[in-house]
MILOKOL-65010 format. One line per 10 residues: number of its first residue (from 1); for each residue x, y, z of N, C-alpha, C. Coordinates in steps of 0.05 Angstrom, whole numbers, plus 5000, padded with zeros to 4 digits. Each point is the difference from the previous one (the first is absolute). Example, Ala and Ser with C-alpha at 12.3 -4.5 7.8 and 13.67 -1.06 7.14 Angstrom:
1) 5264/4886/5156/4982/5024/5000/5018/5024/5000 ~ 4993/5021/4986/5016/5024/5001/4985/5022/5014
END
This chain:
1) 1947/6375/1850/5023/5005/4982/4995/5026/4986 ~ 5020/5019/4999/4996/5025/4986/4993/4997/4971 ~ 4984/5017/4990/4990/4998/4972/5022/5008/4980 ~ 5004/4984/4979/5019/5006/4979/4988/5023/4984 ~ 5015/5021/4997/4990/5024/4987/4995/4995/4970 ~ 4986/5020/4988/4993/4998/4971/5026/4997/4983 ~ 4999/4980/4982/5023/4994/4984/5001/5020/4976 ~ 5024/5011/4995/5003/5018/4977/5015/4985/4977 ~ 4993/5006/4975/5016/4989/4978/5029/5009/5002 ~ 5019/4983/4991/5028/5006/5004/5008/5027/4988
11) 4991/5006/4976/5008/5026/4987/4990/5023/5017 ~ 4976/4999/5009/4989/5022/5016/5015/5002/5027 ~ 5006/4977/5012/5015/5000/5025/5027/5012/4997 ~ 5014/4993/4978/5027/5010/4995/4999/5030/4996 ~ 4981/5010/4984/4998/5029/4996/4994/5015/5026 ~ 4984/4988/5016/4994/5013/5026/5025/5002/5017 ~ 5016/4979/5000/5025/5001/5016/5019/5021/4988 ~ 5005/4999/4974/5019/5018/4988/4992/5029/5002 ~ 4974/5005/5000/4991/5028/5001/5006/5013/5027 ~ 5006/4984/5020/5006/5011/5027/5030/5003/5004
21) 5016/4993/4979/5029/5002/5003/5011/5024/4985 ~ 5022/5011/5010/5012/5023/4987/5011/4992/4973 ~ 5000/5020/4981/5010/4995/4974/5030/5006/4998 ~ 5012/5010/5021/5028/5007/4999/5018/4975/4998 ~ 5023/5004/4987/5020/4979/4999/5014/4999/5027 ~ 5007/4977/5009/5015/4997/5025/5027/5013/4997 ~ 5015/5002/5021/5027/5013/4999/5016/4988/4977 ~ 5018/5017/4989/5016/4991/4977/5030/4997/5009 ~ 5015/4986/4983/5028/4997/5006/5015/4998/4973 ~ 5026/5006/5000/5016/4999/4976/5013/4972/4998
31) 4997/4988/4976/5013/4974/4996/5015/5000/4974 ~ 5020/4983/4998/5014/4996/4975/4982/4988/4979 ~ 5002/5009/4976/4982/4990/4978/5002/4970/4997 ~ 5025/4990/5002/5003/4971/4996/4988/4983/5022 ~ 4991/5013/5022/4987/4986/5022/4971/5008/5002 ~ 4989/5013/4980/4973/5011/5001/4978/4982/4989 ~ 5007/4976/4991/4979/4983/4988/4978/4995/5019 ~ 4975/5004/4991/4977/4995/5017/4992/5023/5018 ~ 5017/5021/5001/4993/5023/5017/4982/5020/4984 ~ 4988/5019/5014/4981/5018/4988/5012/5029/5001
41) 5001/5013/4978/5013/5027/4999/4984/5020/5016 ~ 5014/5017/5015/4988/5020/5017/5003/5028/4987 ~ 5010/5001/4976/5003/5026/4986/4998/4995/4970 ~ 4992/5021/4985/5002/4998/4971/5029/5001/4991 ~ 5006/4984/4980/5028/4999/4990/5000/5010/4971 ~ 5017/5021/4995/5001/5012/4974/5027/4994/4987 ~ 5001/4999/4973/5024/4993/4986/5019/5024/5000 ~ 5025/4997/5011/5019/5023/5000/5011/5006/4973 ~ 4997/4982/4980/5009/5005/4973/4985/4982/4981 ~ 5001/5005/4974/4985/4983/4982/5013/4972/4999
51) 4984/4981/4992/5009/4972/4997/4990/4989/4973 ~ 5017/4993/4981/5030/5003/5002/5009/5028/4996 ~ 5025/5005/5007/5011/5027/4997/5012/5004/4973 ~ 5002/4979/4984/5009/5002/4972/4985/4980/4984 ~ 4997/5006/4974/4987/4981/4982/5018/4976/4995 ~ 4988/4976/5003/5016/4976/4998/4986/4978/4983 ~ 5016/4981/4991/4989/4979/4983/4988/4978/5017 ~ 4978/4987/4990/4988/4977/5013/5008/4974/4987 ~ 5017/5001/4979/5008/4976/4985/5029/5003/4992 ~ 5011/4977/4991/5026/5001/4986/4995/5006/4971
61) 5015/5019/4988/4995/5007/4972/5016/5024/4991 ~ 4988/5016/4984/5014/5024/4989/4984/5025/5005 ~ 5013/5020/5011/4987/5026/5004/5000/5014/4973 ~ 4976/5011/4993/4997/5012/4974/4982/5025/5002 ~ 5000/5015/4978/4979/5020/4996/4977/4985/4986 ~ 4977/5000/5012/4978/4982/4990/4994/5006/4970 ~ 5002/5025/4992/4993/5007/4972/5018/4986/4980 ~ 5024/4993/5009/5019/4986/4982/4992/4971/4995 ~ 4980/4990/5015/4992/4972/4996/4973/4998/4987 ~ 4987/5022/4994/4973/4999/4989/5000/4984/4973
71) 4982/4981/4998/4997/4984/4976/5019/4976/4999 ~ 5017/4996/5020/5019/4978/4999/4985/4973/5003 ~ 5006/4981/4982/4988/4973/5000/5022/4980/4994 ~ 4991/4974/5002/5019/4979/4992/5010/5003/4971 ~ 4981/5007/4983/5007/5002/4971/5012/5027/4993 ~ 4996/5020/5016/5011/5026/4994/5011/5012/5026 ~ 5023/4990/5009/5012/5010/5026/5011/5028/4998 ~ 5003/5012/5023/5014/5026/5002/5029/4994/5008 ~ 5018/5017/4991/5028/4997/5006/5010/5024/5016 ~ 5012/4995/5023/5010/5021/5017/5029/4996/5007
81) 5015/5022/5003/5028/4998/5007/5003/4997/5031 ~ 5015/4980/5007/5005/4994/5029/5023/5018/5009 ~ 4995/5017/5020/5020/5020/5008/5012/4993/5028 ~ 4990/4979/5013/5012/4994/5026/4981/4983/5017 ~ 5008/4996/5025/4985/4984/5019/4996/5017/5025 ~ 4976/4999/5011/4993/5015/5025/5012/4985/5023 ~ 5018/5013/5015/5012/4986/5024/4980/4998/5022 ~ 4998/4977/5013/4981/4997/5022/5009/5016/5024 ~ 4981/5013/5013/5006/5016/5024/5014/5026/4994 ~ 5001/5008/4975/5012/5026/4993/4983/5015/4980
91) 5006/5026/4998/4986/5016/4980/5015/4998/4974 ~ 4986/4995/4978/5013/4998/4974/5014/5026/4992 ~ 5024/4997/4988/5015/5024/4993/4994/5010/4972 ~ 4982/4986/4986/4993/5007/4972/4971/5006/4997 ~ 4992/5011/4978/4972/5006/4993/4993/4983/4975 ~ 4974/4995/4997/4990/4986/4976/4991/5020/4980 ~ 5012/4999/4977/4991/5018/4978/4984/4983/4980 ~ 4988/5013/4980/4984/4986/4980/5017/4979/4986 ~ 4988/4976/4997/5014/4978/4987/5019/4985/5018 ~ 5000/5006/5026/5019/4987/5018/4985/4983/5021
101) 5015/4982/5013/4989/4984/5022/5023/4993/5019 ~ 4993/4990/5024/5020/4992/5019/4990/4975/5015 ~ 5018/4981/5005/4993/4976/5015/4994/5008/5028 ~ 4977/4990/5011/4992/5007/5027/4989/4975/5014 ~ 5005/4998/5026/4991/4977/5015/4977/5008/5019 ~ 4985/4980/5009/4977/5006/5018/5009/5016/5024 ~ 4987/5023/5004/5007/5018/5022/5019/5021/4993 ~ 5011/4999/4976/5020/5020/4991/4987/5026/4995 ~ 5016/5022/5004/4989/5027/4996/4999/5007/4970 ~ 4977/5010/4991/4997/5007/4972/5019/5024/4993
111) 5014/4998/4977/5017/5022/4992/4982/5024/4992 ~ 5012/5023/5000/4985/5024/4991/4990/4996/4972 ~ 4977/5011/4995/4986/5000/4973/4987/4973/4994 ~ 5007/4978/5014/4987/4974/4995/4973/5001/5014 ~ 4979/4988/4988/4974/5000/5012/4987/4972/5001 ~ 5014/4979/4991/4989/4973/5000/5023/4980/4998 ~ 4993/4975/5005/5019/4978/4999/4988/4978/4983 ~ 5016/4990/4980/4992/4977/4984/5011/4975/5014 ~ 4982/4981/5005/5009/4975/5013/5021/4985/4983 ~ 5019/4988/5013/5022/4987/4987/4991/4979/4979
121) 4978/4986/5007/4991/4979/4982/4988/5010/4974 ~ 4995/5026/4998/4991/5011/4974/5022/5014/4985 ~ 5024/4992/5006/5023/5012/4987/5021/4979/4992 ~ 5019/5008/4984/5024/4984/4995/5022/5018/4989 ~ 5024/4990/5004/5023/5016/4990/5002/4996/4970 ~ 4998/5022/4985/5002/4999/4971/5029/4998/4992 ~ 5016/5018/5011/5029/5001/4996/5012/5016/5023 ~ 5025/5003/5001/5013/5014/5022/4988/5028/5003 ~ 4990/5005/5025/4989/5026/5007/4974/5007/4985 ~ 4986/4979/4990/4974/5004/4987/4981/4979/5009
131) 4976/5009/5009/4980/4983/5011/4975/5000/4983 ~ 4990/4976/4994/4975/4996/4985/4976/5000/5020 ~ 4980/5016/4995/4976/5002/5018/4976/4989/4985 ~ 4987/4979/5011/4978/4987/4986/4973/5007/5011 ~ 4999/5018/5019/4974/5008/5013/5000/5029/5008 ~ 4980/5014/4993/4999/5028/5008/4991/5003/5029 ~ 5008/5021/5013/4993/5006/5028/4988/5028/5002 ~ 4982/5003/5019/4988/5026/5004/5015/5016/5021 ~ 4995/5025/5001/5013/5018/5020/4993/4989/5028 ~ 5020/4994/5016/4996/4990/5027/4999/4970/5003
141) 5001/4985/4978/4997/4971/5001/5025/4988/5013 ~ 4995/4981/5018/5022/4986/5015/5017/5019/5017 ~ 4987/5022/5009/5015/5020/5016/4982/5008/5023 ~ 5013/5003/5024/4986/5013/5022/5011/5029/5002 ~ 4981/5019/4998/5009/5028/4999/5002/5011/5028 ~ 5013/5023/5002/5004/5014/5026/4973/5004/5013 ~ 4997/4992/5025/4975/5004/5015/4977/4983/4992 ~ 5005/4979/4983/4978/4984/4991/4988/4983/5023 ~ 5017/4992/5019/4990/4986/5023/4987/5019/5020 ~ 5015/5019/5009/4989/5022/5017/5015/5026/4993
151) 4985/5022/5004/5012/5026/4995/5009/5012/5027 ~ 5017/5019/4999/5009/5013/5025/4977/5011/5016 ~ 5001/4996/5026/4979/5010/5019/4973/4985/4998 ~ 4999/4978/4984/4976/4985/4999/4996/4984/5026 ~ 4974/4998/5008/4993/4984/5023/5003/4971/4992 ~ 5019/4985/5011/5005/4973/4991/4987/4979/5020 ~ 5000/5007/5025/4988/4982/5020/4984/5017/5020 ~ 4973/4999/5000/4985/5016/5018/5002/4990/5029 ~ 4994/5017/5018/4998/4993/5029/4978/4978/5003 ~ 5006/4980/5016/4980/4979/5004/5004/4976/4981
161) 5022/5000/4986/5005/4978/4981/5016/4977/5013 ~ 4991/4976/4996/5015/4976/5009/5024/4996/4982 ~ 5024/5000/5011/5024/4997/4984/5003/4971/4990 ~ 5003/4997/4974/5004/4973/4988/5027/5000/4986 ~ 5009/4976/4991/5027/4998/4988/5005/5021/4977 ~ 4980/5004/4983/5004/5019/4978/5004/5028/5010 ~ 4986/5007/5022/5003/5026/5012/5028/5005/5011 ~ 5011/4979/5012/5028/5002/5010/5019/5005/4976 ~ 4995/4985/4978/5017/5005/4977/4998/5028/4989 ~ 4975/5010/4999/4996/5027/4990/5014/5021/5017
171) 4998/4997/5027/5013/5019/5017/5031/4999/4998 ~ 5011/4976/4996/5028/4997/4996/5009/5014/4974 ~ 4983/4997/4979/5006/5012/4975/5002/5031/5002 ~ 4985/5011/5019/5000/5029/5004/5021/5008/5021 ~ 5015/4981/5011/5020/5007/5020/4988/5006/5027 ~ 4975/4992/5005/4988/5005/5026/5006/4976/5018 ~ 5016/5005/5021/5010/4978/5016/4985/4996/5026 ~ 4984/5019/5008/4984/4997/5024/4973/5014/4997 ~ 4981/4992/5015/4973/5013/4999/4986/4997/5027 ~ 4980/5016/5003/4984/4999/5025/4976/4981/4996
181) 4997/4982/5018/4978/4981/4999/4984/5001/5026 ~ 4975/4991/4999/4984/4999/5024/5012/4979/5019 ~ 5002/5008/5025/5010/4980/5020/4981/4976/5001 ~ 5011/4978/5007/4984/4976/5003/4978/5004/5020 ~ 4976/4992/4994/4977/5002/5019/5004/4980/5022 ~ 5001/5010/5025/5003/4982/5023/4974/4988/5008 ~ 4998/4973/4999/4975/4986/5006/5005/4982/5024 ~ 4986/5005/5022/5002/4983/5023/4981/4976/4998 ~ 5009/4976/5007/4983/4976/4999/4998/4988/5027 ~ 4976/4996/5009/4994/4987/5026/4984/4974/4995
191) 5011/4978/5009/4985/4975/4999/4987/4995/5027 ~ 4976/4991/5000/4987/4994/5026/4990/4971/5000 ~ 4997/4990/5023/4989/4973/5003/5015/4984/5021 ~ 4987/4989/5019/5012/4984/5021/5011/4973/4988 ~ 4990/4993/4976/5008/4975/4988/5024/5003/4980 ~ 5008/5025/4996/5020/5006/4979/5028/5001/5013 ~ 5020/4986/4988/5027/5000/5009/5019/5008/4978 ~ 5025/5006/5007/5020/5007/4980/5006/4976/4981 ~ 5006/5005/4975/5005/4978/4981/5024/4982/5009 ~ 5019/5011/5015/5023/4984/5009/4993/4980/5022
201) 4977/5003/5012/4992/4983/5022/4985/4975/4990 ~ 5001/4979/5015/4985/4976/4993/4972/5002/5013 ~ 4979/5000/4984/4973/5003/5012/4991/4976/5016 ~ 4986/5005/5021/4985/4979/5015/4973/4997/4986 ~ 4986/4979/5008/4973/4996/4989/4983/5025/5006 ~ 4987/5010/4980/4983/5024/5003/5015/5026/4994 ~ 5026/4999/4996/5015/5024/4993/5007/5001/4970 ~ 5004/5024/4990/5008/5003/4972/5022/5021/4998 ~ 5017/4996/4980/5022/5019/4996/4989/5026/4987 ~ 5013/5022/5006/4992/5026/4989/5008/5000/4970
211) 4980/5003/4983/5005/5003/4971/4996/5028/4991 ~ 4979/5013/5010/4992/5026/4989/5021/5022/5003 ~ 5015/5000/5022/5020/5021/5003/5021/4999/4978 ~ 5005/4976/4990/5021/4997/4980/4990/5003/4972 ~ 4976/4990/4994/4989/5005/4973/4994/5029/4996 ~ 4989/5013/5020/4994/5028/4997/5026/5017/4999 ~ 5021/4992/5015/5025/5015/4999/5011/4999/4971 ~ 4998/4976/4988/5010/4998/4972/4984/5017/4981 ~ 4974/5000/5003/4982/5016/4983/5007/5030/5004 ~ 5004/5008/5024/5006/5028/5007/5027/5008/4987
221) 5019/4983/5002/5027/5006/4988/4997/5002/4970 ~ 4985/4982/4988/4997/5000/4971/4985/5026/4991 ~ 4984/5011/5017/4983/5023/4992/5012/5027/5007 ~ 5025/5000/5011/5012/5026/5006/4999/5007/5029 ~ 4995/4980/5017/4998/5005/5029/5023/4987/5015 ~ 5001/5006/5026/5019/4988/5018/4985/4989/5024 ~ 5000/4974/5002/4984/4987/5021/5015/4999/5027 ~ 4985/5005/5021/5011/4997/5027/4981/4982/5016 ~ 5010/4977/5008/4983/4981/5014/5001/5005/5030 ~ 4977/5001/5012/4998/5006/5029/4994/4974/5016
231) 5004/4978/4988/4997/4975/5015/4972/4990/5001 ~ 4996/4979/5016/4974/4987/5003/4988/5009/5027 ~ 4977/5012/4999/4987/5011/5024/4976/4983/5008 ~ 4997/4996/5025/4978/4983/5010/4973/5013/4996 ~ 4979/4985/5001/4973/5010/4996/4990/5014/5024 ~ 5014/5021/5008/4992/5017/5023/4999/5029/4991 ~ 4980/5014/5007/4995/5027/4990/5024/5018/5007 ~ 5009/5001/5025/5021/5019/5008/5026/4993/4986 ~ 5006/4974/4997/5025/4993/4986/5000/5009/4971 ~ 4977/4995/4987/4998/5008/4972/5000/5030/4996
241) 4987/5014/5018/4999/5029/4998/5028/5012/5004 ~ 5015/4989/5019/5027/5010/5005/5018/4996/4976 ~ 4999/4976/4988/5016/4995/4977/4992/5017/4976 ~ 4973/5004/4997/4990/5016/4977/5008/5030/5003 ~ 4999/5010/5025/5008/5028/5005/5030/5004/4993 ~ 5016/4981/5008/5029/5001/4994/5004/5000/4970 ~ 4987/4981/4986/5003/4998/4971/4990/5025/4986 ~ 4978/5011/5009/4989/5025/4988/5019/5023/5003 ~ 5014/5002/5022/5019/5022/5005/5025/4998/4984 ~ 5007/4975/4991/5025/4996/4986/4997/4995/4970
251) 4975/4996/4991/4996/4991/4972/4980/5018/4986 ~ 4999/4998/4973/4980/5015/4984/4974/4985/4997 ~ 5001/4973/5002/4977/4983/4998/5003/4978/5021 ~ 4977/4991/5010/5000/4977/5019/4981/4979/4990 ~ 5010/4975/5001/4983/4977/4993/4998/4982/5024 ~ 4975/4992/5006/4996/4981/5022/4987/4975/4987 ~ 5013/4977/5002/4988/4976/4990/4990/4984/5024 ~ 4974/4993/4999/4987/4988/5023/4986/4975/4991 ~ 4990/4985/5019/4984/4976/4993/4974/5007/4987 ~ 4986/4980/4990/4976/5005/4985/4975/4999/5017
261) 5003/4994/5026/4976/4999/5017/4990/5027/5005 ~ 4974/5002/5006/4987/5026/5005/5014/5015/5023 ~ 5009/4985/5021/5012/5013/5023/5026/5014/4993 ~ 5017/4987/4984/5025/5013/4992/4995/5023/4981 ~ 4980/4998/4982/4993/5022/4983/4992/5024/5016 ~ 4983/4995/5020/4990/5022/5016/5022/5013/5017 ~ 5019/4983/5009/5023/5011/5015/5016/5019/4983 ~ 5006/4991/4975/5016/5017/4982/4985/5026/4995 ~ 4974/4999/4994/4984/5024/4994/5000/5019/5024 ~ 4997/4989/5024/5000/5016/5024/5026/5015/5004
271) 5022/4985/4996/5027/5013/5003/5003/5022/4979 ~ 4993/4995/4975/5002/5021/4979/4985/5025/5008 ~ 4976/4996/5011/4983/5023/5008/5013/5016/5022 ~ 5017/4988/5016/5013/5015/5022/5027/5011/4993 ~ 5010/4993/4976/5027/5010/4992/4999/5029/4991 ~ 4978/5009/4989/4998/5028/4990/4976/5003/4983 ~ 4996/5025/4991/4976/5007/4984/5006/4997/4970 ~ 4980/4992/4984/4973/4993/5007/4996/4971/5009 ~ 5022/4983/4998/4997/4972/5009/4991/4982/4977 ~ 4983/4981/5006/4991/4981/4980/4982/5013/4980
281) 5007/4997/4974/4983/5010/4978/4983/4978/4988 ~ 5012/4976/4998/4987/4977/4987/5004/4976/5017 ~ 4978/4986/5007/5003/4976/5016/4986/4977/4985 ~ 5015/4988/4982/4990/4978/4984/4998/5008/4970 ~ 5012/4983/4983/5001/5004/4971/4983/4979/4986 ~ 4985/5008/4980/4983/4981/4986/5016/4985/4979 ~ 5018/4983/5010/5018/4985/4983/5007/4973/5012 ~ 5009/4982/4983/5011/4975/5010/5026/4994/4984 ~ 5022/4995/5014/5003/5000/5029/5004/5027/5012 ~ 4998/5003/5026/5007/5025/5014/4977/5016/5010
291) 4976/4987/5003/4977/5015/5010/5005/5015/5026 ~ 5015/4988/5019/5004/5014/5026/5019/5024/5000 ~ 5010/5008/4977/5019/5022/4998/4989/5026/5013 ~ 5017/5014/5015/4992/5025/5013/5018/5022/4989 ~ 4989/5022/4992/5015/5023/4990/4995/5024/5018 ~ 5022/5012/5009/4997/5023/5017/5022/5021/4995 ~ 4996/5024/5010/5020/5021/4999/5001/5012/5028 ~ 5024/5002/5011/5004/5011/5026/5019/5023/4999 ~ 4990/5024/5004/5017/5024/4999/5016/5002/4974 ~ 4987/4995/4978/5012/5003/4973/5015/4975/4990
301) 5002/4979/5016/5015/4976/4992/4980/4977/4997 ~ 5005/4984/4979/4983/4977/4995/5006/4978/5020 ~ 4979/4988/5011/5003/4976/5017/4981/4979/4989 ~ 5011/4978/4992/4985/4979/4986/5000/4974/5015 ~ 4976/4990/5005/4998/4974/5014/4994/4979/4979 ~ 5018/4981/4997/4997/4978/4981/4994/4974/5014 ~ 4986/4982/4986/4993/4974/5012/5025/4984/5006 ~ 4998/4981/5018/5023/4984/5007/5006/4979/4979 ~ 4980/4991/4985/5004/4980/4979/5020/5011/4979 ~ 5021/4985/4995/5022/5010/4983/4991/5009/4972
311) 4983/4985/4987/4991/5007/4973/4984/5026/5001 ~ 4981/5001/5019/4984/5024/5003/5017/5024/5005 ~ 5020/4997/5018/5017/5023/5007/5016/5010/4976 ~ 5011/4982/4985/5017/5008/4978/4984/5011/4976 ~ 4978/4987/4994/4983/5011/4978/4991/5028/5006 ~ 4991/5004/5025/4991/5027/5008/5023/5020/5004 ~ 5024/4989/5004/5023/5017/4999/5004/5012/4973 ~ 4996/4984/4979/5001/5011/4973/4978/5021/4995 ~ 4977/4995/5011/4977/5017/4995/5000/5026/5015 ~ 5012/5000/5024/4998/5024/5018/5027/5010/5009
321) 5019/4983/5007/5026/5010/5010/5016/5013/4978 ~ 5002/4986/4977/5016/5010/4978/4990/5028/4991 ~ 4974/5004/4996/4991/5027/4992/5006/5022/5020 ~ 5000/4993/5026/5007/5020/5020/5030/5007/4997 ~ 5017/4981/4997/5029/5005/4996/5004/5017/4975 ~ 4986/4993/4979/5004/5016/4975/4991/5028/5003 ~ 4978/5005/5015/4991/5027/5004/5020/5016/5017 ~ 5011/4988/5021/5019/5014/5016/5026/5006/4985 ~ 5007/4982/4981/5024/5005/4984/4995/5021/4978 ~ 4975/5005/4995/4993/5019/4978/5003/4987/4973
331) 4996/4974/4998/5003/4986/4974/4979/5009/4980 ~ 5009/5007/4976/4980/5007/4980/4984/4976/4993 ~ 4973/5003/4994/4983/4977/4994/5011/4984/4977 ~ 5002/4974/5003/5010/4982/4979/4982/4975/5000 ~ 4994/4989/4977/4985/4975/4999/5015/4977/5013 ~ 4985/4982/5013/5013/4977/5012/5006/4979/4978 ~ 5023/4986/5003/5007/4980/4980/4980/4978/5000 ~ 4990/4993/4977/4980/4978/4997/5003/4987/4973 ~ 4988/4976/4998/5000/4986/4974/4972/4989/4996 ~ 4993/4996/4975/4975/4986/4994/5005/4971/4995
341) 4982/4983/5010/5004/4971/4998/4973/4986/4998 ~ 5001/4976/4990/4975/4984/4997/4996/4983/5025 ~ 4977/5004/5012/4993/4985/5025/4997/4970/4994 ~ 5011/4983/5017/5000/4971/4994/4975/4986/5011 ~ 4987/5011/5020/4977/4987/5012/4978/5020/5006 ~ 4976/4991/5005/4979/5018/5009/5007/5010/5028 ~ 4995/5026/5005/5007/5012/5025/4975/5015/5010 ~ 4989/4991/5022/4975/5012/5010/5006/5021/5022 ~ 4982/5018/5003/5003/5021/5020/4973/5009/5011 ~ 5000/5011/5023/4975/5009/5012/4994/5028/4990
351) 4977/5004/4988/4992/5026/4990/4999/5020/5023 ~ 5010/5024/4994/5000/5021/5021/5026/5001/5016 ~ 5019/4982/4995/5025/4999/5014/5023/4998/4980 ~ 5021/5015/5005/5023/4999/4983/5018/4977/5009 ~ 5006/4982/4982/5017/4977/5007/5027/5002/4985 ~ 5021/4992/5014/5027/4999/4989/5010/4971/5002 ~ 5009/4989/4977/5010/4973/4999/5029/5000/4991 ~ 5017/4986/5015/5028/4996/4990/4999/4982/4976 ~ 5016/5006/4980/5000/4983/4976/5029/4996/4991 ~ 5004/4977/4987/5026/4994/4988/4997/5004/4970
361) 5020/5013/4988/4999/5005/4971/5016/4978/4986 ~ 4987/4986/4982/5013/4978/4986/5003/5007/4970 ~ 5024/4999/4990/5003/5006/4971/4984/4980/4983 ~ 4987/5010/4980/4984/4982/4983/5008/5005/4971 ~ 5002/4979/4984/5009/5003/4972/4978/5015/4985 ~ 5008/5019/4983/4981/5015/4984/4985/4982/4980 ~ 4975/5006/4995/4984/4985/4981/4997/5017/4975 ~ 5000/4988/4976/4998/5016/4975/4973/5015/4999 ~ 5001/5024/4989/4976/5016/4996/4998/5008/4971 ~ 4977/5004/4990/4997/5010/4972/5016/5026/4997
371) 5011/5005/4977/5015/5023/4994/4984/5025/5006 ~ 5013/5019/5015/4988/5025/5006/4984/5001/5026 ~ 4996/4977/5013/4986/5000/5025/5019/5002/5023 ~ 4993/5016/5021/5016/5004/5023/4993/4979/5021 ~ 5017/4999/5021/4995/4981/5022/5006/5014/5027 ~ 4981/4997/5019/5004/5010/5027/5008/4978/5018 ~ 5019/5005/5018/5008/4980/5019/5017/4978/4989 ~ 5011/5003/4976/5016/4979/4988/5026/4997/5016 ~ 5007/4975/5005/5026/4996/5012/4999/4989/5029 ~ 4978/5006/5014/4998/4991/5028/4972/4989/5007
381) 5001/4981/5017/4975/4990/5013/5001/5007/5029 ~ 4978/5008/5012/4998/5007/5028/4988/4977/5015 ~ 5015/4987/5017/4990/4977/5015/4997/5008/5030 ~ 4975/5002/5009/4996/5008/5028/5012/4981/5020 ~ 5010/5011/5022/5012/4983/5021/4980/5002/5023 ~ 4986/4978/5005/4979/5000/5020/5012/4993/5027 ~ 4992/5015/5021/5010/4994/5026/4988/5020/5020 ~ 5001/4993/5025/4988/5017/5021/5020/5022/5007 ~ 4990/5021/5014/5016/5024/5004/5023/4997/5019 ~ 5004/4976/5012/5023/4997/5017/5021/4981/4988
391) 4997/4995/4974/5019/4983/4985/5019/5017/4984 ~ 5023/5007/5012/5018/5019/4987/5011/4991/4974 ~ 5004/4974/4996/5012/4990/4975/4981/5001/4977 ~ 4974/5004/5006/4981/5004/4978/5006/5027/4986 ~ 5011/5019/5016/5008/5026/4988/5029/5000/4991 ~ 5017/4985/5014/5028/4999/4993/5004/4989/4972 ~ 4983/4982/4992/5003/4987/4973/4985/5016/4978 ~ 4988/5022/5007/4984/5016/4981/5017/5020/4985 ~ 4993/5005/4975/5013/5021/4984/4985/5027/5002 ~ 4974/4998/5007/4984/5024/5000/4974/4996/5014
401) 4984/5022/5001/4974/4999/5012/4978/5007/4980 ~ 4979/4985/5000/4977/5004/4982/4977/5012/5016 ~ 4990/5022/4991/4977/5013/5014/4974/4993/4986 ~ 4981/4992/5016/4972/4997/4990/4984/5023/5012 ~ 4989/5017/4983/4987/5024/5010/4974/4992/5015 ~ 4992/5019/5017/4977/4995/5017/4974/4995/4984 ~ 4998/5011/4976/4976/4997/4985/4999/4975/4983 ~ 5021/4983/5003/5001/4975/4985/4997/4976/5018 ~ 4991/4978/4989/4997/4975/5016/5022/4979/4992 ~ 5020/5010/4986/5022/4983/4993/5007/5002/4970
411) 5019/4983/4992/5009/4999/4972/4999/4971/4991 ~ 4996/4996/4974/4999/4974/4988/5027/4992/4989 ~ 5005/4974/5000/5025/4990/4988/5002/5009/4971 ~ 5023/5009/4992/5005/5010/4973/4997/5030/4997 ~ 4989/5013/5020/4998/5029/4999/5028/5013/5003 ~ 5003/5023/4987/5025/5015/5003/4997/5018/5024 ~ 5019/4997/5019/4999/5016/5025/5026/5015/5003 ~ 4999/5021/5016/5024/5016/5006/5011/4991/5027 ~ 5026/4995/5000/5014/4991/5024/5020/5021/5009 ~ 4997/5010/5025/5019/5019/5011/5025/4985/5010
421) 5023/5007/4989/5024/4986/5007/5009/5007/5029 ~ 5011/4981/5014/5009/5005/5028/5029/4991/5003
END
């Protein structure tokens, strides 16, 4: 049986793979801003004008000259003459002079000479056209000034930014209706195995439905890619090589999911080595699950061999496929979403190997602490979901993944751990 090559730590293996890939963004395309959620910008976006373009109120109240309110209190109010009301959606036709004020609503344009707004609840009508002010305001209080959000020509969204809901709102506020985004990364998926059948078929004894093509397709879609499934290929070298060559010619990345036996691992590695240079970079990762993972680059494109076991394939999809997609998209480095939680049971691990455990996050009632003391991990308990690497529902019911570092032998119940959300 061929020897399993030296195992690399996951971080080192990932860096080795990424270092062989181009840093360029894949082709770009123009999309409507309202359809850009989750896409990655392919250009820097600058503000065509300041935002806001006029000074406006953030509250309902009275527009004033702030100096006219200095010293105003409940016991010694200031009195101002009411000269009008600011019409919504229009420019006021009047100016504020000393000793005057104007009724203004949230979002209304500040009249000329006014520099602050007194909130309605700190005022009352003294008599017709006279307002009592019970609280002083400073210059700029309760007001958004011209360009306070962004100034003209300011870089508002850099190239490589993942568009989120707030970003869409900001672009609409600037009147930007379309933008260029990185095209979706095309990822070809090949399933192998004489025992694997399509999910729509009824399996005979000894057969299993294809899971990996569909879990990986979903992960790819979530990460900014476009999956193309090339079907189920038999465990024959020529058949696998032919399918892999076709996928490599049509896609930016190729994934081959194979069985966990040494023979299927070696078949995948041999095919990758014949697809292009340099071929296999890493054959085996020092992690559980997913030790049989193979990382390669063929003529500038990543080719990744993942284990056939569904949990192993999906966990290592998070660890290796997602970073490749992000690099090709040109995504700016961002921290992964995670939470701190209290571990519910002792969790052991083999020293020298990185272990990943699916966990369920359970809300826990807060416990009182002495005044002034902080708390880490308050609010959640992390309950490991134990199961073998071919039990897909052990991962389907998980909220996140807990990593035990290679230099640790596990964690104790009650420890605060970090859980990567999935």
